[in-house]
C-alpha positions in Angstrom: 5.9 -13.3 -24.4 5.5 -15.3 -27.6 8.4 -13.4 -29.2 10.6 -13.9 -26.1 10.1 -17.6 -26.2 10.4 -17.9 -30.0 13.8 -16.2 -29.7 15.2 -19.3 -28.1 14.5 -21.7 -31.0 17.8 -22.9 -32.4 19.8 -22.0 -29.2 21.4 -24.6 -27.0 20.1 -25.6 -23.6 23.4 -24.4 -22.2 22.7 -20.9 -23.5 19.3 -20.9 -21.8 20.8 -22.1 -18.5 23.5 -19.4 -18.7 20.8 -16.7 -19.2 18.0 -18.1 -17.0 19.8 -20.2 -14.4 19.2 -23.9 -13.8 15.6 -25.1 -14.6 13.2 -25.8 -11.8 12.2 -29.1 -13.4 13.0 -31.6 -16.2 10.7 -34.1 -17.8 10.8 -36.7 -20.6 7.4 -37.1 -22.1 6.8 -39.2 -25.3 10.5 -39.1 -26.1 10.7 -35.3 -25.7 13.0 -33.6 -23.2 11.3 -30.6 -21.5 13.0 -28.1 -19.2 10.8 -25.9 -17.0 11.5 -22.5 -15.3 9.0 -21.1 -12.8 8.6 -17.6 -11.5 6.1 -17.1 -8.7 5.5 -13.9 -6.9 3.1 -12.7 -4.2 2.3 -9.0 -4.1 0.4 -7.2 -1.3 -2.1 -4.7 -2.9 -3.6 -1.8 -0.9 -7.0 -2.7 0.6 -9.8 -0.2 0.2 -13.3 -0.5 1.6 -16.2 1.5 0.1 -19.7 1.6 1.4 -23.2 2.9 0.9 -25.7 3.7 3.6 -29.4 3.1 3.2 -31.9 4.5 5.8 -35.4 3.2 6.4 -37.1 5.1 9.2 -34.8 5.2 12.2 -32.6 2.3 11.0 -29.5 2.7 8.7 -28.0 -0.2 6.8 -24.3 -0.2 5.6 -23.3 -2.2 2.6 -19.5 -2.4 2.3 -17.2 -3.7 -0.4 -13.5 -4.4 0.2 -11.0 -4.7 -2.7 -7.3 -5.3 -2.8 -5.3 -7.8 -0.6 -2.8 -10.4 -1.9 -2.2 -11.3 -5.5 -0.4 -14.4 -6.5 1.3 -14.4 -9.8 3.2 -17.1 -11.8 4.9 -17.6 -15.1 6.0 -21.0 -16.3 8.5 -21.3 -19.3 9.1 -24.6 -20.9 11.8 -25.4 -23.5 11.8 -28.5 -25.6 15.2 -29.8 -26.7 16.3 -32.4 -29.2 19.0 -35.1 -28.8 21.7 -32.5 -29.5 20.3 -30.2 -26.8 19.1 -27.7 -29.4 15.8 -25.9 -28.4 13.1 -26.9 -30.9 10.0 -25.9 -29.1 8.7 -23.5 -26.5 5.6 -23.0 -24.3 4.6 -20.6 -21.6 1.6 -20.1 -19.3 0.6 -18.0 -16.3 -0.8 -14.7 -15.1 2.5 -12.9 -14.5 4.4 -13.4 -17.7 6.0 -10.1 -19.0 4.3 -7.8 -21.4 7.5 -5.6 -21.4 11.2 -6.6 -21.2 12.2 -4.7 -18.1 13.0 -5.3 -14.4 13.3 -9.0 -13.6 12.2 -9.9 -17.2 14.9 -7.9 -19.0 17.1 -11.0 -19.6 14.4 -13.4 -20.8 15.0 -12.9 -24.5 17.9 -14.7 -26.2 
């Protein structure tokens, strides 16, 4: 992800918008213009329950553990631009940023 974001340094904001679409947010902080893109996904994972049975005399006890369910993922990309709309800095955060450039992430590199 670091390499994907670094590939945008020196590009124009218009190039990023052409590739990524319009940003989800824009902020000016301490004289810096920041543009933010968010990708949020929710994935249903298979649910599995496993258990163990312990018996004491005529009584049995079941201890069960359930795994799976819903996973929420996000990836936030931020580009910092100068007064000429040239990208001079990048940031990213999240638990669903790509480790490979395929599928919905194929067009993230400049």
